[in-house]
Backbone of each chain as ProteinMPNN parsed JSONL, in Angstrom:
{"seq_chain_A": "MKIKIRYFGMLTEVTGCEEEIIDFPEVVISELLEMLFIKYPKLKDKKFQVAQNNELVPFKTKISSKEIVLLPPFSGG", "coords_chain_A": {"N_chain_A": [[-25.939, -17.081, 2.556], [-24.994, -13.694, 1.774], [-22.086, -12.371, 0.833], [-20.175, -10.091, 0.176], [-17.598, -9.428, -2.369], [-14.741, -8.048, -2.945], [-12.338, -6.866, -5.194], [-8.773, -6.231, -6.364], [-6.354, -4.221, -8.134], [-5.099, -5.69, -10.487], [-6.692, -7.745, -10.477], [-8.983, -7.126, -11.216], [-9.286, -6.601, -13.628], [-9.529, -8.988, -14.486], [-11.683, -10.079, -13.839], [-13.784, -7.608, -14.201], [-15.111, -6.06, -12.277], [-14.882, -4.41, -9.846], [-16.099, -5.038, -7.301], [-18.663, -7.209, -6.071], [-21.894, -8.557, -5.171], [-22.255, -12.169, -4.108], [-24.684, -14.537, -3.435], [-23.902, -16.977, -1.001], [-23.563, -20.275, -0.025], [-21.675, -21.97, 1.23], [-18.672, -22.368, 3.869], [-15.919, -21.959, 3.882], [-13.189, -20.463, 2.775], [-11.676, -21.338, 0.508], [-13.333, -22.874, -0.513], [-15.63, -20.903, -1.653], [-13.575, -19.718, -3.383], [-13.181, -21.661, -5.633], [-15.671, -21.743, -6.558], [-15.619, -18.935, -7.828], [-13.5, -19.551, -9.644], [-14.858, -21.141, -11.643], [-16.449, -18.902, -12.543], [-14.438, -17.218, -13.176], [-12.483, -18.071, -15.368], [-9.68, -17.439, -15.577], [-9.008, -16.296, -13.346], [-7.665, -18.259, -11.76], [-5.049, -18.121, -12.884], [-3.726, -16.403, -11.46], [-1.96, -14.593, -9.096], [-2.663, -14.042, -5.894], [-3.985, -13.072, -2.626], [-6.038, -13.435, 0.119], [-8.245, -11.39, 2.116], [-9.9, -11.092, 5.392], [-11.579, -8.678, 7.473], [-9.93, -6.888, 7.139], [-7.289, -8.14, 7.456], [-4.808, -10.618, 6.336], [-6.031, -14.093, 5.359], [-5.524, -17.512, 5.466], [-6.099, -19.469, 2.758], [-7.905, -21.406, 3.751], [-9.696, -21.112, 5.892], [-12.49, -20.013, 7.637], [-15.37, -18.3, 6.784], [-15.743, -15.705, 7.929], [-16.748, -12.944, 7.807], [-18.555, -10.311, 6.407], [-18.075, -9.326, 4.298], [-15.534, -10.351, 1.563], [-11.795, -9.33, 0.561], [-9.802, -9.992, -2.438], [-6.843, -9.742, -3.333], [-3.986, -8.893, -5.353], [-0.653, -9.297, -5.597], [1.501, -7.152, -3.451], [2.346, -3.585, -4.45], [3.24, -1.104, -3.22], [5.119, 2.083, -2.958]], "CA_chain_A": [[-25.79, -16.143, 2.953], [-24.639, -12.892, 0.977], [-21.082, -11.785, 0.47], [-19.594, -8.734, -0.919], [-16.35, -9.774, -2.487], [-13.946, -7.068, -3.628], [-11.08, -7.2, -6.255], [-8.131, -5.213, -6.542], [-5.002, -3.718, -8.757], [-4.722, -6.465, -12.084], [-7.634, -8.589, -10.619], [-10.184, -6.503, -11.618], [-9.13, -6.586, -15.151], [-10.268, -10.406, -14.702], [-13.769, -9.74, -13.355], [-14.363, -6.825, -15.291], [-15.887, -5.344, -11.353], [-14.266, -3.931, -8.554], [-16.741, -5.983, -6.333], [-20.293, -7.779, -6.454], [-22.228, -9.871, -4.226], [-22.713, -12.954, -3.775], [-25.429, -15.766, -2.187], [-22.771, -17.968, -1.013], [-23.728, -21.652, 1.134], [-20.773, -22.547, 2.166], [-18.325, -21.847, 5.406], [-14.685, -22.177, 3.752], [-13.107, -19.447, 1.719], [-11.235, -21.806, -0.422], [-15.14, -22.874, -1.828], [-15.582, -19.796, -2.341], [-12.71, -19.242, -4.603], [-13.329, -22.644, -6.534], [-16.857, -21.294, -7.269], [-15.008, -17.722, -8.455], [-12.763, -19.971, -10.817], [-15.757, -21.263, -12.565], [-17.059, -17.936, -13.095], [-13.638, -16.482, -14.036], [-11.243, -19.118, -15.076], [-8.472, -16.448, -15.655], [-8.476, -16.118, -11.991], [-6.571, -19.433, -11.274], [-3.476, -18.119, -13.186], [-3.135, -15.197, -10.858], [-1.046, -14.534, -7.813], [-3.44, -13.006, -5.147], [-4.244, -13.28, -1.26], [-7.647, -13.196, 0.406], [-8.283, -11.175, 3.424], [-11.064, -10.53, 5.545], [-11.683, -7.948, 8.265], [-8.29, -6.353, 7.263], [-6.559, -9.052, 7.88], [-4.338, -11.858, 5.126], [-6.302, -15.071, 5.573], [-5.091, -18.579, 4.999], [-7.533, -20.184, 2.135], [-8.979, -22.622, 4.67], [-10.241, -19.932, 6.874], [-13.671, -20.336, 7.674], [-15.48, -16.86, 6.446], [-16.843, -14.741, 9.199], [-17.42, -11.325, 7.676], [-19.694, -9.911, 5.039], [-16.663, -8.838, 2.849], [-14.051, -10.869, 1.812], [-11.154, -9.389, -0.568], [-8.896, -10.848, -3.239], [-5.303, -8.515, -3.4], [-2.716, -9.175, -6.126], [0.755, -9.129, -5.05], [1.517, -5.236, -2.922], [3.412, -3.182, -5.273], [3.335, 0.115, -3.005], [6.111, 3.231, -2.89]], "C_chain_A": [[-25.035, -15.001, 1.923], [-23.641, -12.133, 1.415], [-20.601, -10.986, -0.22], [-17.897, -9.163, -1.053], [-16.167, -8.525, -3.317], [-12.796, -7.134, -4.369], [-10.411, -6.03, -6.428], [-6.971, -5.32, -7.579], [-5.712, -4.886, -10.054], [-6.365, -7.523, -12.024], [-9.084, -7.975, -11.253], [-10.326, -6.242, -13.049], [-9.835, -8.173, -15.438], [-11.178, -10.417, -14.552], [-13.857, -8.79, -13.859], [-15.384, -6.287, -14.25], [-14.549, -5.012, -10.199], [-14.757, -4.638, -7.426], [-18.46, -6.338, -6.703], [-20.58, -8.504, -4.829], [-22.857, -11.05, -4.449], [-23.437, -14.159, -3.058], [-24.133, -16.997, -2.432], [-23.051, -19.072, 0.29], [-22.704, -21.719, 1.803], [-19.749, -21.962, 3.128], [-16.875, -21.301, 4.934], [-14.08, -21.245, 2.704], [-12.596, -20.206, 0.628], [-12.796, -22.52, -1.318], [-15.433, -21.741, -2.609], [-14.845, -19.44, -3.647], [-12.945, -20.27, -5.716], [-14.412, -21.931, -7.227], [-16.248, -19.752, -7.961], [-14.315, -18.105, -9.314], [-13.649, -20.156, -11.637], [-15.859, -19.92, -13.405], [-16.018, -17.31, -13.936], [-12.611, -17.611, -13.963], [-9.954, -18.417, -15.036], [-7.701, -16.122, -13.941], [-7.407, -16.937, -11.267], [-5.403, -19.016, -11.382], [-2.912, -16.756, -12.048], [-2.933, -15.083, -9.586], [-2.131, -13.632, -7.117], [-3.564, -13.915, -3.534], [-5.328, -13.289, -0.802], [-7.055, -12.793, 1.96], [-9.651, -10.895, 3.744], [-11.115, -9.678, 7.228], [-10.258, -7.351, 8.846], [-7.278, -6.922, 7.611], [-6.439, -10.212, 6.813], [-4.91, -13.044, 6.39], [-5.785, -16.03, 5.119], [-6.507, -19.227, 4.039], [-8.846, -21.37, 3.025], [-9.507, -21.977, 5.701], [-11.539, -19.793, 6.501], [-13.99, -18.493, 7.395], [-16.293, -16.173, 7.839], [-16.761, -13.36, 8.949], [-17.931, -10.996, 6.338], [-18.922, -9.529, 3.991], [-15.3, -10.049, 3.038], [-13.546, -9.902, 0.234], [-10.053, -10.133, -1.086], [-7.892, -9.237, -3.362], [-4.66, -9.421, -4.089], [-1.778, -8.739, -4.989], [1.281, -7.323, -4.817], [2.587, -4.96, -3.916], [3.715, -1.541, -4.809], [4.756, 0.997, -3.395], [7.1, 3.221, -4.194]], "O_chain_A": [[-24.342, -15.599, 1.1], [-23.884, -11.262, 2.25], [-20.594, -11.199, -1.433], [-17.117, -9.213, -0.103], [-16.975, -8.024, -4.1], [-12.036, -7.826, -3.691], [-10.982, -4.955, -6.61], [-6.608, -6.452, -7.898], [-6.88, -4.725, -10.406], [-7.002, -7.927, -12.998], [-10.047, -8.623, -11.665], [-11.324, -5.746, -13.573], [-10.524, -8.444, -16.421], [-11.809, -10.97, -15.452], [-14.548, -9.291, -14.747], [-16.479, -5.971, -14.717], [-13.464, -5.572, -10.041], [-13.953, -4.899, -6.532], [-19.206, -5.738, -7.477], [-19.884, -8.807, -3.86], [-23.975, -11.047, -4.964], [-22.844, -14.744, -2.152], [-23.663, -17.586, -3.405], [-22.784, -18.746, 1.447], [-22.751, -21.533, 3.019], [-19.983, -20.761, 3.262], [-16.509, -20.257, 5.473], [-14.627, -21.342, 1.606], [-13.044, -19.798, -0.444], [-13.055, -22.535, -2.521], [-15.48, -21.614, -3.832], [-15.342, -19.001, -4.684], [-12.921, -19.782, -6.846], [-14.217, -21.508, -8.366], [-16.834, -19.643, -9.037], [-14.157, -17.231, -10.167], [-13.546, -19.424, -12.622], [-15.498, -19.786, -14.574], [-16.261, -16.897, -15.07], [-12.035, -18.027, -12.958], [-9.09, -18.954, -14.342], [-6.566, -15.871, -13.534], [-6.556, -16.543, -10.47], [-4.569, -19.219, -10.5], [-1.755, -16.34, -12.001], [-3.82, -15.517, -8.851], [-2.487, -12.588, -7.662], [-3.292, -15.105, -3.371], [-6.028, -13.008, -1.775], [-6.175, -13.269, 2.677], [-10.499, -10.562, 2.916], [-10.576, -10.301, 8.143], [-9.7, -7.27, 9.941], [-6.323, -6.303, 8.08], [-7.439, -10.773, 6.365], [-4.62, -13.109, 7.584], [-5.315, -15.724, 4.023], [-7.636, -19.406, 4.495], [-9.988, -21.809, 2.888], [-9.802, -22.766, 6.598], [-11.873, -19.515, 5.349], [-13.187, -17.603, 7.674], [-17.358, -16.403, 8.411], [-16.702, -12.589, 9.908], [-17.573, -11.557, 5.302], [-19.311, -9.47, 2.825], [-14.556, -10.426, 3.943], [-14.241, -9.713, -0.765], [-9.379, -10.853, -0.35], [-8.253, -8.063, -3.444], [-4.617, -10.597, -3.728], [-1.969, -8.125, -3.94], [1.398, -6.484, -5.711], [3.492, -5.735, -4.226], [4.243, -0.753, -5.593], [5.484, 0.447, -4.221], [7.973, 4.08, -4.313]]}, "seq_chain_B": "MSDNRTKSVFKEGAISSVFIGESIAKHQTKTSIGAHNIFLGQVRADVIDNKIIKAIEYTAHEEMANTKFHEIREAAFEKYELTCMHIYHSLGVVNAGEICLFVFVSSPRRKVVFKALEFIVEAIKEKVPVFGKEIFEDNSHQWKVNS", "coords_chain_B": {"N_chain_B": [[8.564, 13.09, 23.643], [5.984, 11.677, 22.559], [4.735, 11.16, 19.574], [2.213, 9.375, 18.189], [-0.221, 8.879, 16.807], [-3.34, 7.889, 15.07], [-2.699, 8.461, 11.989], [-3.626, 10.347, 8.542], [-2.57, 8.878, 5.946], [-2.705, 8.636, 3.145], [-2.177, 10.677, -0.259], [-3.71, 12.757, -2.661], [-2.249, 12.041, -5.699], [0.682, 13.351, -6.716], [3.671, 13.695, -4.309], [4.097, 16.728, -3.09], [7.555, 18.831, -3.681], [7.249, 21.368, -2.216], [5.457, 20.507, 0.21], [6.99, 18.886, 1.354], [8.959, 20.121, 2.23], [8.072, 21.848, 4.371], [7.165, 19.93, 5.803], [9.457, 19.237, 7.068], [10.115, 22.121, 8.271], [7.994, 22.463, 10.092], [9.337, 20.851, 12.024], [10.758, 22.174, 13.801], [9.929, 23.617, 16.051], [10.361, 21.24, 17.584], [12.511, 20.85, 20.074], [13.863, 18.537, 21.102], [14.576, 16.595, 18.864], [17.215, 15.74, 17.405], [18.193, 14.469, 14.873], [16.959, 13.988, 11.892], [15.599, 11.664, 9.414], [15.128, 11.068, 5.805], [12.755, 9.241, 3.517], [12.316, 8.898, 0.449], [10.248, 7.879, -2.117], [10.27, 7.687, -5.788], [8.645, 8.084, -9.014], [9.884, 5.835, -11.46], [11.391, 6.173, -14.648], [10.977, 3.389, -16.144], [12.409, 1.422, -18.649], [10.393, -0.877, -20.825], [10.679, -3.46, -23.256], [11.265, -1.321, -25.021], [9.155, 0.45, -24.512], [8.243, 3.132, -22.707], [8.133, 3.999, -19.208], [5.568, 6.169, -18.283], [4.062, 7.454, -16.041], [2.628, 6.193, -12.695], [-0.273, 4.848, -11.534], [-1.789, 4.493, -8.923], [-3.82, 2.57, -6.364], [-5.619, 1.114, -3.726], [-6.404, -0.659, -0.774], [-7.896, 1.013, 0.863], [-9.02, 1.021, 3.46], [-7.715, -1.405, 4.962], [-5.33, -0.777, 4.209], [-4.828, 1.755, 6.199], [-5.358, 0.334, 8.42], [-2.933, -1.342, 8.46], [-0.903, 0.615, 8.286], [-0.757, 1.774, 10.455], [-0.049, 0.005, 12.386], [2.53, -0.653, 11.475], [3.463, 1.663, 11.907], [2.971, 1.633, 15.024], [4.646, -0.366, 15.708], [7.008, 0.154, 14.988], [7.259, 2.526, 16.596], [7.789, 1.369, 19.162], [10.283, -0.313, 18.648], [11.948, 1.243, 18.199], [13.706, 4.248, 19.139], [12.113, 6.742, 18.949], [11.319, 10.602, 18.074], [8.86, 11.311, 16.32], [7.018, 10.443, 13.272], [6.447, 10.454, 9.913], [4.323, 9.446, 7.59], [3.573, 9.772, 4.118], [1.854, 8.471, 1.262], [0.975, 8.56, -2.047], [-1.783, 8.351, -4.27], [-3.704, 7.717, -6.782], [-2.524, 9.253, -10.319], [0.647, 9.275, -10.604], [3.525, 11.306, -11.954], [6.567, 10.184, -14.11], [9.529, 10.769, -12.342], [8.098, 12.151, -10.249], [7.301, 12.501, -6.969], [6.206, 9.863, -4.691], [6.026, 8.556, -2.474], [6.703, 9.059, 0.994], [8.205, 9.05, 3.734], [9.253, 9.786, 7.017], [11.542, 10.464, 9.214], [12.169, 10.794, 12.891], [14.75, 11.552, 15.56], [15.987, 11.699, 19.076], [18.775, 11.068, 18.638], [21.139, 10.122, 16.097], [21.663, 7.029, 15.042], [19.318, 5.795, 15.113], [17.407, 6.545, 13.964], [18.64, 6.311, 11.157], [18.217, 3.025, 11.094], [15.492, 2.761, 11.683], [14.361, 4.237, 9.674], [14.301, 2.327, 7.463], [13.567, 0.042, 8.504], [10.715, 0.723, 8.6], [10.696, 1.513, 5.507], [10.805, -0.933, 4.472], [8.807, -2.404, 5.719], [6.695, -1.361, 4.53], [6.379, -1.86, 1.591], [6.168, -4.292, 2.095], [3.711, -5.325, 3.193], [1.461, -3.891, 3.215], [-1.605, -2.931, 1.21], [-1.345, -2.061, -1.664], [-1.57, -0.72, -5.179], [0.112, -0.622, -8.205], [-0.347, 0.616, -11.198], [1.402, 0.769, -14.183], [1.905, 2.817, -16.439], [2.303, 3.376, -19.894], [4.112, 5.493, -22.499], [2.375, 5.245, -24.675], [0.127, 5.001, -23.352], [-0.798, 2.109, -22.98], [-0.6, -0.302, -20.242], [0.945, -1.636, -17.562], [1.284, -4.0, -15.025], [2.761, -3.242, -11.651], [5.552, -4.928, -10.156], [6.838, -5.119, -6.999], [10.399, -5.502, -6.258]], "CA_chain_B": [[7.565, 13.094, 23.299], [5.891, 10.578, 21.347], [3.669, 11.661, 18.406], [1.667, 8.082, 17.503], [-1.484, 8.941, 16.772], [-3.033, 7.515, 13.735], [-2.902, 10.001, 11.025], [-4.268, 9.986, 7.178], [-1.537, 8.629, 5.126], [-2.359, 8.372, 1.842], [-2.42, 11.884, -0.543], [-4.298, 12.519, -4.109], [-1.379, 12.982, -6.398], [2.162, 13.488, -6.095], [3.781, 14.871, -2.998], [5.213, 18.218, -3.547], [8.616, 19.155, -2.484], [6.646, 22.204, -0.986], [5.059, 20.057, 1.21], [7.895, 17.939, 1.912], [9.737, 21.201, 3.174], [7.276, 22.595, 5.227], [7.117, 18.963, 7.041], [10.636, 19.17, 7.561], [10.125, 23.287, 8.598], [7.414, 22.112, 11.71], [9.67, 19.909, 13.237], [11.684, 23.402, 14.164], [9.829, 23.698, 17.667], [10.438, 20.187, 18.376], [13.734, 20.963, 20.102], [14.405, 17.56, 21.434], [15.428, 16.468, 18.039], [18.585, 16.005, 16.999], [18.424, 13.861, 13.862], [15.678, 13.193, 10.826], [16.038, 10.896, 7.953], [13.946, 11.209, 5.017], [12.957, 8.459, 2.557], [11.613, 9.731, -1.032], [9.952, 7.248, -3.416], [10.208, 8.602, -6.766], [8.451, 7.382, -10.073], [11.201, 5.81, -12.362], [10.765, 6.035, -16.023], [11.604, 1.923, -16.735], [12.058, 0.972, -20.232], [10.443, -1.737, -21.259], [10.1, -3.887, -24.563], [11.108, -0.119, -26.066], [8.161, 1.63, -24.159], [8.806, 4.458, -21.416], [7.099, 4.519, -18.346], [5.326, 7.626, -18.159], [3.156, 7.334, -14.958], [2.179, 4.955, -12.169], [-1.443, 4.981, -10.879], [-1.739, 3.809, -7.523], [-5.003, 2.03, -6.2], [-5.278, 0.872, -2.583], [-7.755, -1.056, -0.239], [-7.682, 2.085, 1.754], [-9.505, 0.661, 4.987], [-6.655, -2.384, 5.124], [-3.442, -0.242, 3.834], [-4.449, 2.491, 6.934], [-4.701, -0.427, 9.553], [-1.35, -2.076, 8.541], [0.093, 1.483, 8.183], [-0.878, 2.376, 11.51], [0.427, -1.36, 13.021], [4.098, -0.562, 11.012], [3.797, 3.256, 12.808], [3.056, 1.384, 16.692], [5.691, -1.376, 16.09], [8.158, 1.327, 15.006], [7.927, 3.108, 17.654], [7.891, 0.209, 19.944], [11.38, -1.04, 18.593], [13.081, 2.58, 18.253], [13.697, 5.397, 19.965], [11.448, 7.893, 17.543], [10.543, 11.417, 18.611], [7.909, 11.537, 15.588], [7.1, 9.45, 12.598], [5.094, 10.962, 8.904], [4.061, 8.19, 6.616], [2.801, 9.953, 3.088], [2.041, 7.781, -0.008], [0.111, 8.989, -3.251], [-2.773, 7.35, -4.856], [-3.846, 8.391, -8.043], [-1.421, 9.178, -11.007], [1.971, 9.925, -10.505], [4.119, 11.141, -13.103], [7.799, 9.616, -13.791], [9.965, 12.18, -11.577], [7.718, 12.85, -9.396], [7.26, 11.887, -5.548], [4.656, 8.907, -4.639], [6.204, 7.662, -0.898], [7.614, 9.991, 2.256], [8.396, 8.786, 5.041], [10.242, 11.124, 7.582], [11.321, 9.786, 10.928], [13.278, 11.788, 13.816], [14.925, 11.061, 16.975], [16.826, 12.733, 19.585], [20.227, 10.749, 18.058], [20.921, 9.708, 14.31], [21.918, 5.834, 14.889], [18.569, 5.14, 15.552], [16.673, 6.961, 12.231], [18.726, 4.995, 10.146], [17.596, 1.512, 11.284], [14.3, 2.808, 11.646], [13.737, 4.264, 8.263], [14.932, 1.253, 6.087], [12.33, -0.805, 8.856], [9.394, 1.526, 8.038], [9.888, 1.346, 4.229], [10.398, -2.442, 4.027], [7.405, -2.967, 5.894], [5.167, -0.444, 3.727], [6.149, -2.467, 0.588], [5.81, -5.724, 2.096], [2.543, -5.29, 4.366], [0.427, -2.331, 2.621], [-1.967, -3.027, -0.008], [-1.191, -0.802, -2.519], [-1.196, -1.149, -5.958], [0.678, 0.473, -8.925], [-0.578, 0.638, -12.686], [2.588, 1.429, -14.837], [1.236, 3.724, -17.536], [3.31, 3.991, -20.77], [3.761, 6.996, -23.015], [1.08, 5.233, -25.718], [-1.46, 4.791, -22.588], [-0.733, 0.452, -22.535], [0.09, -0.486, -19.11], [1.386, -3.057, -17.057], [1.22, -3.913, -12.866], [4.028, -3.337, -10.979], [5.598, -5.738, -9.355], [7.606, -4.935, -6.382], [11.401, -6.059, -6.039]], "C_chain_B": [[7.235, 12.305, 22.598], [4.639, 10.667, 20.808], [3.066, 10.177, 17.519], [0.586, 8.23, 17.248], [-1.659, 8.203, 15.277], [-3.267, 8.749, 12.801], [-3.11, 9.546, 9.202], [-2.608, 10.066, 6.55], [-1.904, 8.817, 3.601], [-3.127, 10.491, 1.059], [-2.869, 12.141, -2.53], [-2.873, 13.193, -4.999], [-0.121, 12.604, -6.043], [2.132, 14.446, -4.731], [4.911, 15.618, -3.348], [6.339, 18.357, -2.797], [8.018, 20.421, -1.781], [6.281, 21.664, 0.115], [5.902, 19.09, 1.931], [8.984, 18.972, 3.034], [9.303, 21.822, 4.184], [7.102, 21.598, 6.575], [8.166, 19.05, 7.271], [10.543, 21.154, 8.889], [9.099, 22.754, 10.256], [7.919, 21.483, 12.433], [10.505, 21.257, 14.094], [11.256, 23.718, 15.721], [10.089, 22.408, 18.466], [11.912, 20.093, 18.954], [14.609, 19.781, 20.473], [14.846, 16.721, 20.417], [16.587, 16.647, 17.704], [19.15, 15.178, 15.343], [17.269, 13.675, 13.131], [16.664, 12.474, 9.764], [14.81, 10.665, 7.167], [13.966, 9.956, 3.922], [11.93, 9.247, 1.368], [11.207, 8.764, -1.911], [9.687, 7.768, -4.428], [9.877, 7.471, -8.034], [9.566, 7.05, -11.168], [10.589, 5.445, -13.902], [11.322, 4.879, -16.889], [11.427, 2.193, -18.05], [11.565, -0.802, -20.53], [9.645, -2.464, -22.499], [10.046, -2.381, -25.396], [10.509, 0.832, -25.75], [8.718, 2.037, -22.874], [7.492, 4.725, -20.298], [6.88, 5.932, -18.014], [4.654, 8.167, -16.728], [2.939, 5.998, -13.678], [0.827, 5.588, -11.591], [-1.846, 4.134, -9.751], [-3.275, 3.643, -7.216], [-4.447, 1.645, -4.66], [-6.47, 0.495, -2.195], [-7.305, -0.221, 1.205], [-7.655, 1.64, 3.497], [-8.247, -0.623, 5.771], [-5.865, -1.641, 5.118], [-3.613, 0.7, 5.523], [-4.343, 1.569, 8.207], [-3.192, -0.795, 9.659], [-0.456, -0.792, 8.665], [0.38, 1.998, 9.59], [-0.18, 0.773, 12.732], [2.058, -0.775, 12.547], [4.107, 0.636, 12.074], [4.011, 2.062, 14.841], [4.439, 0.227, 16.398], [7.393, -0.684, 15.713], [8.952, 2.02, 15.895], [8.328, 2.208, 19.224], [9.525, -0.208, 19.776], [12.499, 0.117, 18.381], [12.637, 3.777, 18.825], [12.969, 6.847, 19.004], [10.541, 8.727, 19.002], [9.19, 11.441, 17.647], [8.324, 10.722, 14.377], [5.725, 10.045, 11.28], [5.374, 9.613, 8.203], [3.428, 8.941, 5.479], [3.023, 9.086, 1.652], [0.639, 8.23, -0.883], [-0.747, 7.966, -3.661], [-3.531, 8.333, -5.948], [-2.657, 8.435, -9.158], [-0.532, 9.955, -10.659], [2.725, 9.964, -11.666], [5.52, 10.757, -12.708], [8.406, 11.173, -13.266], [9.494, 12.369, -10.165], [7.352, 11.478, -7.701], [5.887, 11.199, -5.05], [5.152, 8.384, -2.963], [7.558, 8.929, -0.227], [7.446, 9.742, 2.946], [9.57, 9.855, 5.982], [10.355, 10.7, 9.297], [12.359, 10.611, 11.905], [13.1, 11.374, 15.089], [15.697, 12.241, 17.532], [18.441, 12.375, 18.892], [19.896, 9.79, 16.797], [20.97, 8.417, 14.125], [20.347, 5.27, 14.397], [17.407, 5.179, 13.973], [17.381, 6.258, 11.122], [18.324, 3.705, 10.055], [16.001, 1.836, 11.4], [13.352, 2.989, 10.329], [13.872, 3.075, 7.357], [13.627, -0.002, 7.038], [11.098, -0.565, 8.238], [9.545, 1.144, 6.633], [10.044, 0.118, 3.778], [8.971, -3.074, 4.139], [6.28, -2.342, 5.049], [5.125, -1.259, 2.498], [5.608, -4.083, 1.019], [4.515, -5.929, 2.694], [1.312, -4.696, 3.913], [-0.372, -2.919, 1.528], [-2.308, -2.077, -0.911], [-1.088, -1.375, -3.739], [-1.041, 0.083, -7.076], [0.46, -0.06, -10.373], [0.633, 1.307, -13.267], [2.183, 1.907, -15.955], [2.025, 4.118, -18.348], [3.22, 4.784, -21.382], [2.601, 6.366, -24.222], [-0.079, 4.768, -25.42], [-1.797, 3.266, -22.292], [-0.195, 0.639, -20.91], [0.533, -1.63, -18.714], [1.608, -2.751, -15.646], [2.084, -3.808, -12.568], [4.284, -4.593, -10.094], [7.069, -4.878, -8.514], [9.192, -5.73, -6.426], [12.347, -6.182, -4.802]], "O_chain_B": [[8.079, 11.959, 21.771], [3.604, 10.337, 21.387], [3.436, 9.945, 16.368], [0.065, 7.187, 17.643], [-0.746, 7.945, 14.493], [-3.94, 9.76, 13.0], [-2.714, 8.464, 8.768], [-1.767, 10.959, 6.654], [-0.98, 9.271, 2.927], [-3.997, 11.222, 1.532], [-2.217, 11.626, -3.438], [-2.514, 14.37, -5.006], [0.166, 11.72, -5.236], [1.372, 15.289, -4.254], [6.065, 15.389, -3.709], [6.379, 18.135, -1.587], [8.356, 20.507, -0.6], [6.684, 22.199, 1.147], [5.552, 18.555, 2.983], [9.526, 18.71, 4.108], [10.094, 22.376, 4.947], [6.97, 21.923, 7.755], [8.071, 18.837, 8.48], [10.893, 21.177, 10.069], [9.641, 22.748, 11.361], [7.4, 21.273, 13.529], [10.806, 20.964, 15.251], [12.117, 24.032, 16.543], [10.068, 22.372, 19.696], [12.63, 19.276, 18.378], [15.825, 19.812, 20.287], [15.634, 15.885, 20.86], [17.046, 17.789, 17.696], [20.264, 15.325, 14.839], [16.386, 13.112, 13.778], [17.842, 12.604, 9.43], [13.746, 10.221, 7.599], [15.057, 9.637, 3.448], [10.992, 10.016, 1.579], [12.045, 8.728, -2.812], [8.728, 8.531, -4.314], [10.461, 6.397, -8.178], [10.12, 7.994, -11.731], [9.656, 4.703, -14.21], [11.92, 5.039, -17.953], [10.593, 2.941, -18.562], [12.343, -1.751, -20.434], [8.463, -2.27, -22.786], [9.155, -2.133, -26.208], [10.759, 1.952, -26.195], [9.485, 1.399, -22.152], [6.419, 5.317, -20.411], [7.723, 6.718, -17.584], [4.808, 9.35, -16.424], [3.178, 4.841, -14.026], [0.835, 6.757, -11.207], [-2.242, 2.985, -9.95], [-4.038, 4.464, -7.725], [-3.27, 1.768, -4.321], [-7.503, 0.886, -2.738], [-6.676, -0.598, 2.194], [-6.813, 1.797, 4.381], [-8.017, -0.635, 6.98], [-5.332, -1.583, 6.226], [-2.646, 0.491, 6.254], [-3.466, 1.815, 9.035], [-2.44, -0.619, 10.617], [0.683, -0.96, 9.102], [1.441, 2.528, 9.919], [0.026, 0.982, 13.927], [2.768, -0.461, 13.503], [4.794, 0.495, 13.085], [5.026, 1.945, 15.528], [5.254, 0.254, 17.32], [8.514, -1.011, 16.103], [10.15, 2.204, 16.11], [9.085, 2.579, 20.12], [10.086, -0.447, 20.846], [13.711, -0.096, 18.398], [11.491, 4.206, 18.958], [13.625, 7.779, 18.54], [9.864, 8.381, 19.97], [8.205, 11.635, 18.359], [9.474, 10.312, 14.22], [4.516, 10.083, 11.508], [6.385, 8.913, 8.258], [2.229, 8.865, 5.748], [4.098, 9.027, 1.054], [-0.503, 8.224, -0.423], [-0.488, 6.784, -3.435], [-3.818, 9.521, -5.796], [-1.75, 7.631, -8.942], [-0.705, 11.148, -10.406], [2.757, 8.993, -12.422], [5.908, 10.829, -11.542], [8.004, 12.293, -13.583], [10.179, 12.649, -9.182], [7.247, 10.259, -7.559], [4.787, 11.749, -4.999], [4.293, 7.736, -2.365], [8.622, 9.391, -0.641], [6.32, 10.038, 3.345], [10.508, 10.501, 5.513], [9.53, 10.666, 10.21], [13.406, 11.016, 11.398], [12.092, 11.001, 15.69], [16.009, 13.295, 16.978], [19.217, 13.301, 18.657], [18.94, 9.057, 16.54], [20.406, 8.102, 13.077], [20.206, 4.463, 13.478], [16.89, 4.304, 13.278], [16.753, 5.672, 10.24], [18.073, 3.233, 8.947], [15.283, 0.876, 11.122], [12.316, 2.436, 9.96], [13.264, 3.206, 6.295], [12.921, -0.763, 6.376], [10.489, -1.356, 7.517], [8.633, 0.414, 6.244], [9.508, -0.142, 2.701], [8.272, -3.762, 3.394], [5.144, -2.804, 4.945], [3.985, -1.517, 2.11], [4.85, -4.814, 0.381], [4.232, -7.125, 2.624], [0.211, -5.088, 4.299], [0.352, -3.542, 0.752], [-3.34, -1.407, -0.945], [-0.58, -2.497, -3.752], [-1.595, 1.182, -7.087], [1.034, -1.089, -10.729], [0.9, 2.43, -12.84], [2.087, 0.954, -16.728], [2.67, 5.12, -18.041], [2.13, 5.329, -21.204], [1.893, 7.263, -24.68], [-0.989, 4.337, -26.128], [-2.758, 2.973, -21.582], [0.488, 1.58, -20.507], [0.53, -2.617, -19.451], [1.978, -1.69, -15.145], [2.811, -4.44, -13.335], [3.412, -5.168, -9.442], [7.987, -4.273, -9.067], [8.998, -6.907, -6.728], [13.369, -6.865, -4.871]]}, "name": "protein", "num_of_chains": 2, "seq": "MKIKIRYFGMLTEVTGCEEEIIDFPEVVISELLEMLFIKYPKLKDKKFQVAQNNELVPFKTKISSKEIVLLPPFSGGMSDNRTKSVFKEGAISSVFIGESIAKHQTKTSIGAHNIFLGQVRADVIDNKIIKAIEYTAHEEMANTKFHEIREAAFEKYELTCMHIYHSLGVVNAGEICLFVFVSSPRRKVVFKALEFIVEAIKEKVPVFGKEIFEDNSHQWKVNS"}
């Protein structure tokens, strides 16, 4: 299944991109993250949360969206 | 009259004092209001390791942010007796000394607006996916962390 992964803030400096499409067979977010940690080892040291369908979700959540978003700590205002 | 429609929150660049003044003036026709309260977030020229922050560049996950701003509005109207509420947040570069967040609440009575404003500002800081890149005078940068 093809998933769009989007990165924000400081995470874009780790990945070198704001989004990418990954062909990914697994069904749980943590499995996707394991794959991303291999691709981007420095990502493992960063604090971030994951959102799908505009809601933050725990890493054990099943992927139910075509788009997964990695968000570093919020710093608005 | 409750004014709780979804509105656009993000503005490109700094929020001008003219815009803030005009927002206040627009409420002169809403004569059930007896009290306004306003929060203005201003970019601070922090000094870190002898380097001065000259600006913050804001980015956001806009779709999720708008959903969260809407939820915060709904929660505030539910919790407090507000006549109206406006939230504006900058995107892009805002220089030190300029305004990046403008929250404006109005109610028939004063006590409500003090509580509501704090509730809304704290919720924005906690729940809305906005990211600040602090740019120093030598153009190096670091990522803002909210305290």
